[in-house]
N, C-alpha and C positions, 0 to 999 in steps of 0.2 A: 502447615507448621512442620518443621523438621525436628524429630526427636533424637537428641544425642544419645549414643549408647552409654550404658552404665552397668556396673556390677555392684549391687547393693546387698549388704548383709548387716543387720543391726546386731552388733557384737556385745552391747552393754544392756543389761537389764536395768530399767529405770523405775525406781520406786519414788513416787512423789506425793507429798502431802504434809500437813502440819504434824510435827512430832515423829516422823518416820525414822529419824536418826536413832531413835531408841531401839530400832530393830537390828542394829549393826551386829550385835552378838549372835543372834540366831542366824542371821545371814552368813556371818563368818563361819559358823559351824556347818551350814549347808554346803559351803565351799571346801569343807575339810580342814578348816583352820583350827590349830591348837595353840600356836604361839604367834601372837600378832605384834608387829611393830606399828605403833601409831605415829604417823609422820605429821607434824604440825608446827606451829610457831608460837612464840611467847605470848602474842596478843590473844590467840585462841585459848591458851592456857589461862590467862588472866580473866577472860570472859567466862570461864567455867565449862566451856564446851568439851575440852579434852578430858576433864575429870568424869563428865557424864558418859562420854564414849567409852572410856576405860572401864567404868563401872558396868556398863551394858555388856561389854565383852566378857568381863569376869563373871557376870551373872550366868552367862552361857558356857562357863568353864573354858573360856579362851584366855590363856595367860597373856598379859599385855605389858609391853615396855613402851615408853614414850620417848620419841626423838623430837625435841621441841625447839631446835635451833635453825629451822628453815629461814632462809633469807629471801628477800625480794630479788627476782632475777637470779635464781640459783646458779652457782658456778660448779665447775668440776670438783673443786675442793669440798663444797657442800655435799655433793653426791658421794664422795669418798667417805665423809664423816657418817652419812646415813648408812652406807654399806657396812661400815664397822659396827654401828649400833645393831643392825639386823643380824650380823654374824655372831655378835655377843650372846644373843638369845636363840640362835639357830631358828630364826623366824620362818614360818611356813605360810604366812599371809601378811599382806601389807594393807594398812588402813590409812588413807590420805585424808586429813581433815583440815580444811582451810581454803585459801584461794588457789589460783593457778600455780603459784610457786610451790605450794605444798604437794599438789598433785604431780607436778613435773619432777619434783625431787624424788617422790616415791617411784615414779616411772623410771627415772634415770638410775636409781639404785637397783631397780629390778633387772635392768639390762646387765649390770655388772655382777649382781648376786648369782644370776643364772647362766650367763654366757661369758663372764670374765672379760679380760682385756681392758681397754680404756674407753671412756665416753666418746672420744673422737672417732673411734672405730665404727660407731653406729650412726655417724652423720649420714643423713639420707633416709632411705626407707628399705625395710626388709632385710637387714643385715644380721639379725639374730637367728641362730640356728637351733637353739634349745628353747623348750617351753619355759615360760616364766611363772613366778608365783602369782596366785590370784590376788587381785587388787580391788579393794572397795574404795570408791572416791565419794567424799562427802563435802561438797563445795559450801563455803560460808560466804561467798560473794557471787553475785550474778554478773559474770564477766567472760572468762576465757572459754568456757565450754570444754575445758580439758578433761572433764569427767567422762566424756564419751568419745575421746579422740585417742589415736595411737601415737601421736607425736609428743615428745617432751622438748621444750626449749631450754637448753642449758648453755651458759656462757663459759667459754674457756677462761680459766682463772688468770692466765697470763696475758692473753691478747684481748680479752673482753668481747671477743666475737661470739655472737649467738650461733649455736648449732641446733638445727632441727633434727632430732634423732627419733625415727619412727619405726614401728613394726606392729603388725596386727596383734601379735602376742602381747604387746605392752598395753593394749586397750583395757581400761578397767572392766572387770567382770560385772560389777554392780555400781550404779550411781544412786545415792540417796539424796533426794532433793527436798530438804526441810527448810521452809521459809523462816521458821523460828530462829535458825542459826544465823540468819543474815541481819536480824534486827540490831545486833550489837556492832555491826559493821560501821566504822566511822563514816561521816557524810562524804568526806573527800574520797574514800575508797569506793563507796557506793557510786559516786559520780564518775570516777575514772573507769571503774569496771563496767558501768552501764553504757558509757560512750563506746568503750571497746566492743561490747556486745552488739550495740547498734551498728557499728562499723562492720562487724562480722556479717550481719544480716544483709547490709548493703553491698559489700564486696562479693560475697559468695553468690549473689543473684546474677552476676554478670561475668564471672571469670571464664576463661577459655574452656575449662573443664566442667562448667555448669551443666547440669542435666535435669531431667524431670524430678528426680528424687531430691537433689540438693536444692532446687528452686522451690519445691514444696516447703522444705524446712526454712529456707530463707524468708519466704513470704510470711509464714506463720511466726517466725522469730520477730520480724519487723512489726507485725500486727501486735504482738505482745509487748515489745520493748518500747517502740516509739511513743505511744501515749502514756505508758506507765512509769517511765523514768522520771518525768517531771513530777508525777504524783508521789512517787516514793521519796523524792527529795523534799517534798512539802510535808508529807506525813509518813515518817520512817517506821511507825509502829503498825501500819496497815498490813496485816499478814496476807490478805488477798492480793494486794498489789505486789508485795514481796514475792509471793508465789508465782505471779505472772512473769515478773522479771526473771526469776530463777529458771522457770521453764523456757522462757524465751531465749535465755543465754545458752541453755542446753540444746535447744533446737538449732540455734546458730552454730553451736559446736558440731552438731551432726551435719549441718550444711558444709562447714569447713572440711569435715572428714570426707565428704563426697564431692567437693568442688575446689577446695583450697582458697587462698586469699589473693589479694592483688597489690596494686602499687601503693595504696595508702599505708599498708603495713610495711612494704619495702622501704618507703620513705621514712616511716616512724622508727624503725629499728636502729639506724645510725644515730638518730637524735638521742636515743637512750644510751647506746654504747659509747658515744663520744662526749655527750654533754650531761648524761645522767637524767634526762627528761623522763618523768614518769610515763609509762607506756600509754595510758589512756589519754594523757595530755598530748603526747606526740602524735597519736592517731587523730585526735580532735583537731589539731592545728593544720593537718594535711588533708583531711577527708573531703571537704567541700571543693578543694582545688582538683582533686583526683576525679570526683564526680563530674565536674565541668569538663575536664580533659577527656574523660571516657565518653561523655554524652555526645561528643562530636561524631561518633560512629552511629549511624542510624539504628542498627540492631541493638546496640547497647542502650540508646535512648529509649527504644521500645521496651526493653526489659526494665529500665527505671520507671517508665510510665506504668507498667504492669504492677510494679511494687508499690508505687505511691501516687498514682494518678497522673502525675506530670513531673518533669525534671525540676521545674520551679517549686513545686510543692515538696518534693524530696529535699531540696536544698533548704527550704524554709523549715522543715521539720528538724533536719540535722542542726541547723543554726539555732533553733529554739532550744533543743536539748542541750547543746553546748553552752548556751547562755544561761539556762536554768541550772546547769552544773557548775557555773561560774569558773569555766576553764579558759585559759588564754587562747587567743586566736592569732597571735603573731609570734614568729620565731624570735623576734628581738627581746621578748620577755625573758628568754632563757640565756641571754647574752650572746646570741649567735649574730654574726656580722657577715657582710658580703664575702669577705675573704674565706669564710668557712665553707661556702657553698660548693665549690668544685670537688673537694674531698668528700663531702656528704653525698653528692650526686654519684660519684664513682662507687661508693659503698652501697648506695641504694640500688643501683643497677645490678650489683652482684648478689642481692638478696634473692633467696629462692622463690619468694612470692611474686617477684617482679615478672617472672616468666609466665605467670598465670593471668596477668592483667589482660583484659579483653582487647585493649589497644596497645600495640607495641610501644614501649617506653624506653628511650635511650638515655644516656648520660646527659645529653643536651636537654632532653625533655625534663629530666629530674632537676637540672639546674634552674630551668624556667619555673617549675612548680615550687621549688624552695624559695625563689625570689618573690613569687606571688605571696607566699606565706610570710616572708620577711617584711614585705611592704604593707601588709594588711594593717 
């Protein structure tokens, strides 16, 4: 067996368990925080989670202001608004409470608060020169794994193109994994986030940059997510299952941090940008086709077998999870037609994750993959 080289450093302290979000105040104080901006969305406010977090911060003598206008797929305009809110209180710590969009918004704002310039200047990795504010991430969905990653996905407000802006300094200092916060998550969000997390486990296991560390996290993420997503959809109040999903999504996030993603996400992003397809649905409709495409490479087939026993079993598990999640399996559901495929394929080939796919994937390949998803 050939062991790929790697450089691994766990940059995020992970605190996991029922009720651990109540520790946010004391943990913020440990990081030197005195004036916190709580970055969240209206749904989290309505669920009462933001009020509890604010109270916990204030009990620890951390002043707290709330920015609650986070949008799904945050844009550069959203980042600018968050920066303005942080500057208004001279924030010295950021608390992200919500799904991946809230965490990405806080990360994006952190770039501009500490390093200035525009969001587009940080597209890529490692372009920040100054240290950033400490960030505590409290995910309320089991999906993106953004709570342990250095990248923020921000859309350009004018072009709608997604920009991956990353730097090790943007990685959250602490991730609080509290399954109690995910119970209020709507079923559709739980389903979409769960399929996204499952795709993370599957894709990271086979990328060109996969290594022993990333594959360890991929396997454990798959073990936690694959059997528990159907369970949490059947019994959303089961905190043990919720906890397994949340930890699995975080492990998948650590796998991404050490391995990156592949062609399924490259194919999904243009569907969201051009047709407004929810990210989890976009990934779901493409994933099985990418797995079949990649499995034609013997080494990749072996990696899939290590993950799930066999490629056929892996495909069956993915399809069962998508079926249980009641997600579409055809692009036609979203109004996409044959004439849309060439432009989608060009955009997919330009996505940063495409380069990490274990099998080279050309524009022509993406066209064929989209057609399979259209005809299904």
